[in-house]
C-alpha positions as CSV (number, residue, x, y, z in Angstrom):
1,X,94.4,81.9,100.7
2,X,97.1,83.0,103.4
3,X,99.3,80.1,105.0
4,X,100.8,80.7,108.2
5,X,102.6,78.1,110.7
6,X,99.6,77.0,112.3
7,X,96.7,78.8,110.8
8,X,95.2,79.2,107.0
9,X,93.3,82.3,106.2
10,X,90.5,81.9,103.3
11,X,88.6,84.9,102.3
12,X,86.6,85.9,99.1
13,X,87.7,87.8,96.8
14,X,87.2,92.0,97.3
15,X,84.2,93.4,95.3
16,X,85.7,96.8,95.3
17,X,89.4,97.4,95.2
18,X,90.3,100.8,94.2
19,X,94.2,102.2,93.7
20,X,95.5,105.6,92.7
21,X,97.7,106.9,90.3
22,X,100.6,105.4,91.8
23,X,98.8,102.0,92.6
24,X,98.6,102.2,96.1
25,X,95.7,101.6,98.4
26,X,93.1,105.0,97.7
27,X,89.6,105.6,98.1
28,X,88.2,109.1,98.0
29,X,85.4,109.3,100.2
30,X,84.7,105.3,99.8
31,X,86.9,102.5,101.1
32,X,89.5,101.2,99.3
33,X,88.6,97.6,99.7
34,X,84.9,96.6,99.9
35,X,83.5,92.5,100.6
36,X,80.3,91.3,99.7
37,X,79.6,90.9,103.6
38,X,79.8,94.6,103.9
39,X,83.6,94.6,105.5
40,X,85.6,97.4,104.0
41,X,89.0,99.0,104.6
42,X,89.8,102.7,104.1
43,X,93.2,103.8,103.0
44,X,94.7,107.2,101.5
45,X,97.7,107.2,99.1
46,X,98.8,103.6,100.7
47,X,98.2,104.5,104.4
48,X,95.2,102.2,106.0
49,X,92.9,104.8,108.1
50,X,91.4,102.8,110.9
């Protein structure tokens, strides 16, 4: 859950969450974060890839 002044965001935990050796978000040719519904976030050594 994320709370803001006039907004609250609630979501499930990711089913995939990967990090590099420095504990930065990182996925080698795969998402660094993936949710059950298919939404994914790609990152390379902590830098988000859009």
